[in-house]
C-alpha positions as CSV (number, residue, x, y, z in Angstrom):
1,M,0.2,0.2,-0.1
2,G,1.6,3.2,-1.0
3,F,1.8,6.5,1.3
4,A,-1.0,8.0,0.1
5,G,-3.8,5.0,1.2
6,L,-1.9,4.8,4.1
7,A,-2.9,8.2,4.9
8,A,-6.3,7.9,4.4
9,R,-6.3,4.5,6.6
10,I,-5.0,7.0,9.5
11,P,-7.4,7.6,12.4
12,E,-7.3,11.5,13.4
13,W,-4.9,10.1,16.6
14,G,-2.3,8.4,14.3
15,R,-1.5,12.0,12.8
16,L,0.8,12.8,15.7
17,F,3.3,11.3,14.0
18,D,4.2,11.8,9.8
19,E,2.9,8.3,7.4
20,P,5.9,6.1,8.2
21,G,6.1,7.0,11.9
22,Y,2.4,5.6,11.7
23,A,3.9,2.9,10.5
24,A,6.8,2.6,12.3
25,F,4.9,2.3,15.4
26,H,2.3,-0.3,14.6
27,Q,4.8,-2.6,13.9
28,A,6.6,-1.6,17.0
29,V,3.1,-2.6,18.9
30,R,3.1,-6.0,16.6
31,D,6.5,-6.6,17.5
32,E,5.9,-5.9,21.5
33,L,2.6,-7.7,21.2
34,L,3.8,-11.2,19.2
35,A,6.9,-11.6,21.2
36,R,3.9,-11.9,24.7
37,G,3.3,-15.0,22.8
38,D,-0.9,-14.1,23.6
39,S,-3.7,-13.7,21.6
40,F,-4.2,-10.4,20.3
41,E,-6.8,-8.5,16.7
42,L,-3.9,-5.7,16.4
43,H,-6.8,-2.4,14.5
44,D,-6.1,0.6,13.2
45,D,-6.5,2.5,16.4
46,H,-7.4,-0.4,18.9
47,V,-5.5,-3.8,20.0
48,R,-8.2,-6.5,20.5
49,L,-6.6,-8.5,23.4
50,G,-9.3,-11.7,24.7
51,S,-12.3,-9.9,25.9
52,W,-11.4,-6.2,26.4
53,D,-9.3,-3.6,23.9
54,L,-7.1,-1.1,24.1
55,P,-6.9,2.1,22.9
56,L,-3.4,2.9,21.0
57,L,-3.6,6.6,21.5
58,P,-2.2,6.3,24.4
59,L,0.9,4.0,23.7
60,A,0.9,6.8,20.5
61,H,1.1,9.9,22.7
62,R,4.1,8.4,24.5
63,C,5.9,7.2,21.2
64,A,5.4,10.8,20.7
65,G,8.3,12.7,20.0
66,A,10.3,10.3,21.6
67,P,13.8,8.7,19.5
68,R,12.2,6.2,17.5
69,A,14.2,3.4,18.8
70,D,12.8,4.1,22.1
71,W,9.6,3.2,21.2
72,R,9.0,0.2,21.5
73,L,9.8,-0.1,25.3
74,R,8.0,2.6,25.8
75,V,4.4,0.5,24.1
76,R,6.1,-3.0,26.3
77,D,6.2,0.3,29.1
78,E,2.2,0.9,28.5
79,L,0.8,-2.7,27.3
80,D,2.7,-3.8,31.2
81,R,0.9,-1.1,33.3
82,R,-3.0,-1.8,31.1
83,I,-2.8,-5.4,31.0
84,A,-2.2,-5.5,35.1
85,E,-4.6,-2.6,35.5
86,E,-7.7,-4.6,33.1
87,K,-6.1,-8.0,35.3
88,L,-6.2,-6.4,38.4
89,G,-9.9,-5.9,37.2
90,S,-10.7,-8.2,36.4
91,E,-10.0,-9.4,40.3
92,L,-11.8,-7.2,41.4
93,D,-14.7,-7.6,38.9
94,A,-14.6,-11.5,40.4
95,V,-15.4,-11.0,44.2
96,R,-16.8,-7.2,45.1
97,G,-20.7,-7.4,46.2
98,D,-20.4,-11.1,46.7
99,F,-19.8,-12.2,49.7
100,A,-18.8,-16.2,49.2
101,K,-16.5,-15.0,46.8
102,A,-14.3,-12.6,49.4
103,R,-14.5,-14.9,52.7
104,P,-11.4,-16.3,51.5
105,V,-9.4,-13.3,50.8
106,L,-10.3,-11.4,53.1
107,K,-7.4,-10.4,55.6
108,L,-6.6,-7.6,58.5
109,R,-3.0,-6.2,57.0
110,V,-1.4,-4.0,59.8
111,Q,-0.4,-0.7,57.7
112,R,1.0,2.9,59.1
113,K,-1.5,5.5,59.7
114,D,0.1,7.9,56.4
115,S,-0.1,4.7,54.4
116,L,-3.9,4.8,54.5
117,G,-6.0,5.9,51.4
118,P,-9.5,7.5,51.9
119,G,-12.3,5.4,53.5
120,A,-10.3,2.6,54.6
121,I,-12.3,0.8,57.0
122,S,-9.6,0.1,59.7
123,A,-9.1,0.5,64.1
124,A,-5.6,1.9,65.4
125,I,-3.5,-0.7,67.1
126,A,-1.1,1.9,69.0
127,G,1.4,4.8,67.8
128,D,1.0,5.0,64.3
129,L,-0.1,1.3,63.7
130,H,-3.3,-0.2,62.0
131,A,-5.2,-3.0,61.1
132,V,-7.0,-2.0,57.8
133,L,-9.7,-4.8,56.6
134,V,-8.4,-5.1,52.9
135,L,-8.5,-8.2,49.9
136,D,-5.9,-10.3,49.0
137,L,-6.4,-10.9,45.7
138,P,-4.1,-12.9,43.0
139,S,-2.6,-10.3,42.2
140,F,-2.3,-7.2,44.2
141,V,-3.7,-6.1,47.7
142,T,-6.9,-3.5,48.1
143,P,-8.3,-2.6,50.9
144,V,-12.3,-3.3,51.9
145,R,-15.1,-0.4,50.6
146,A,-17.9,1.2,52.9
147,A,-19.5,-0.3,49.5
148,D,-18.0,-3.3,50.0
149,L,-19.8,-3.6,53.9
150,S,-22.9,-3.1,52.4
151,A,-23.0,-5.5,49.7
152,W,-21.9,-8.4,51.8
153,E,-24.2,-7.3,55.4
154,R,-22.1,-8.8,57.3
155,P,-22.2,-8.1,61.0
156,A,-18.2,-5.8,61.7
157,P,-17.1,-8.3,64.6
158,E,-16.9,-11.2,61.9
159,L,-15.9,-8.9,58.7
160,V,-12.8,-9.2,61.1
161,S,-12.8,-11.9,63.8
162,L,-12.8,-13.9,59.3
163,A,-9.9,-11.9,58.3
164,L,-7.6,-12.2,60.9
165,Q,-8.7,-16.6,61.3
166,N,-8.0,-15.9,57.3
167,V,-4.6,-14.7,58.5
168,R,-3.6,-17.5,60.6
169,E,-4.7,-20.1,58.5
170,Q,-2.8,-18.9,55.6
171,E,0.8,-17.5,56.3
172,R,3.2,-19.6,55.7
173,V,6.3,-17.6,58.1
174,E,9.9,-19.3,59.8
175,L,9.7,-19.2,63.4
176,N,13.5,-18.6,65.2
177,P,13.7,-18.6,68.7
178,I,16.5,-17.2,70.4
179,E,17.5,-17.0,73.8
180,I,18.2,-13.0,75.5
181,A,19.6,-13.3,79.0
182,S,18.1,-16.5,79.9
183,A,15.0,-15.3,78.9
184,R,13.4,-16.3,75.2
185,I,12.4,-14.1,71.8
186,F,10.4,-15.2,69.0
187,A,11.7,-13.9,65.8
188,I,9.4,-14.6,63.2
189,S,10.0,-13.5,59.3
190,G,8.3,-14.3,55.9
191,R,7.6,-12.6,52.7
192,S,4.3,-12.0,53.3
193,V,2.6,-8.6,53.8
194,F,0.7,-10.2,56.2
195,V,3.8,-11.4,59.3
196,A,3.1,-8.1,61.5
197,T,-0.6,-9.0,61.1
198,L,0.3,-11.6,63.0
199,A,1.6,-9.9,66.6
200,L,-2.7,-9.6,67.1
201,A,-2.9,-13.2,67.3
202,A,0.0,-13.3,70.0
203,D,-1.5,-15.3,72.4
204,E,-1.8,-18.0,69.4
205,L,1.7,-18.3,69.0
206,L,3.7,-17.8,72.3
207,G,0.8,-19.5,74.5
208,A,-1.8,-17.9,77.6
209,D,-1.0,-14.3,78.5
210,T,0.7,-14.1,82.0
211,A,-0.5,-11.5,84.2
212,Y,2.0,-9.0,82.4
213,G,1.3,-9.7,78.8
214,A,4.3,-10.3,75.9
215,L,6.6,-7.4,75.0
216,V,5.6,-7.2,70.5
217,A,8.0,-5.4,67.9
218,M,6.4,-4.7,63.8
219,P,9.5,-3.5,62.5
220,S,8.8,-4.8,59.1
221,A,5.1,-6.0,57.2
222,H,7.6,-9.3,56.7
223,I,8.7,-9.9,60.7
224,L,7.7,-9.8,64.0
225,L,9.8,-9.9,67.2
226,L,7.3,-11.6,70.1
227,H,8.7,-12.1,74.3
228,S,5.8,-13.5,77.6
229,I,6.7,-11.0,79.9
230,A,7.0,-13.4,82.8
231,D,9.8,-12.3,85.4
232,A,13.1,-9.5,86.1
233,R,14.3,-11.4,82.5
234,S,12.2,-9.9,80.8
235,L,13.4,-6.7,81.5
236,R,17.1,-7.5,80.6
237,V,15.6,-8.7,77.6
238,L,13.7,-5.0,76.2
239,P,16.8,-3.2,75.5
240,A,17.8,-6.1,73.1
241,M,14.2,-6.6,71.6
242,A,14.0,-2.5,70.9
243,A,17.8,-2.4,69.3
244,G,16.4,-5.4,66.7
245,A,13.0,-3.4,66.0
246,L,15.2,-0.7,65.5
247,Q,17.2,-1.9,63.1
248,A,14.4,-3.9,61.1
249,F,12.4,-0.7,61.1
250,E,15.9,1.2,59.5
251,S,16.5,-1.5,57.0
252,G,13.8,-2.6,55.5
253,P,11.4,-3.4,53.5
254,A,8.1,-2.7,54.3
255,P,8.7,-0.8,57.9
256,L,5.8,-0.2,59.6
257,S,7.2,0.8,63.5
258,P,10.2,1.0,65.3
259,D,8.6,1.1,68.7
260,L,8.1,-1.7,71.5
261,F,4.0,-2.7,72.1
262,W,2.8,-4.3,74.9
263,K,0.4,-6.1,74.4
264,R,-1.6,-7.5,77.5
265,A,-5.5,-8.9,75.5
266,D,-6.7,-8.0,73.1
267,R,-4.5,-3.8,74.0
268,F,-1.9,-1.9,72.8
269,V,0.3,0.5,74.2
270,A,3.8,1.7,71.9
271,L,6.9,1.6,74.0
272,P,8.2,4.0,71.4
273,V,11.9,3.4,70.4
274,R,14.7,6.0,69.7
275,R,18.1,6.5,68.5
276,E,19.7,9.9,71.0
277,N,23.5,10.0,70.2
278,G,24.0,6.3,68.6
279,E,22.3,5.0,71.5
280,V,18.7,2.9,70.9
281,K,16.3,4.4,73.9
282,C,12.9,2.7,74.3
283,E,10.7,4.8,76.3
284,L,8.3,3.2,79.1
285,P,5.3,5.3,79.7
286,R,3.7,5.3,83.0
287,E,1.2,2.9,83.0
288,F,3.5,-0.1,81.8
289,D,6.3,1.0,84.3
290,E,4.2,1.0,87.1
291,Q,2.1,-2.4,86.8
292,V,4.9,-4.4,84.9
293,A,8.9,-3.3,84.8
294,S,8.2,-1.6,89.1
295,R,7.2,-4.7,89.5
296,L,9.3,-7.5,88.3
297,S,12.5,-5.4,89.1
């Protein structure tokens, strides 16, 4: 086909290029799609991928004005983004409004307050940490919306209990006991961003609460430190836990909090941890000092 015939077929947005440029752009799109190995139909102004259409205009905008040698990479990046969006949308559509499908992927995730999106369904734990109700879909984790709660018509306590149960039953973690000052700390780690959520079920990992509760650290979404407070040895464990929590928080990934937390029953109290003149300091709130530290000293 000559350039005159080709020009007659170029859609208006295709005028972002000259005639040879439009042909080269179309070829770059075709080459990238072929390299992916998925079935497709390439038309003048869109690509048919399975059951959905991808307009070529966003791809053209990313390429127009850029060196032609960069077009294939720009097409690849845009295709990655749009295909990911479509996949995520399909996963969401499969569970939105259908509690039976949402039930196995409903979880609680520990997040910092400043990372919460608008409308997130969450409850404060202590310090800057919140427990957020989310859907753990195959490709991503997304917050539960108020509209989901309305559609599911389930009591909030039931949803929270189920979400924590799913974390307890589904997460695969590595548990390492560490001896410090003749006392035991449990370091729990894993690849999942839900490892820290297990702090909400610390009594199941440590056994029944002692009269003094437990020390908990959630420095990262992937790391949890636990210690059952029993006697004076626990006060010697506290500085080591604080140092470990701060180091894990600073080194990441997915940092949550450098602080320690005193957990007794379902209540958490923050024990702020900071670095001061090269030393790790842990501030003991009056409540912890009176009910634990002073009695075990």
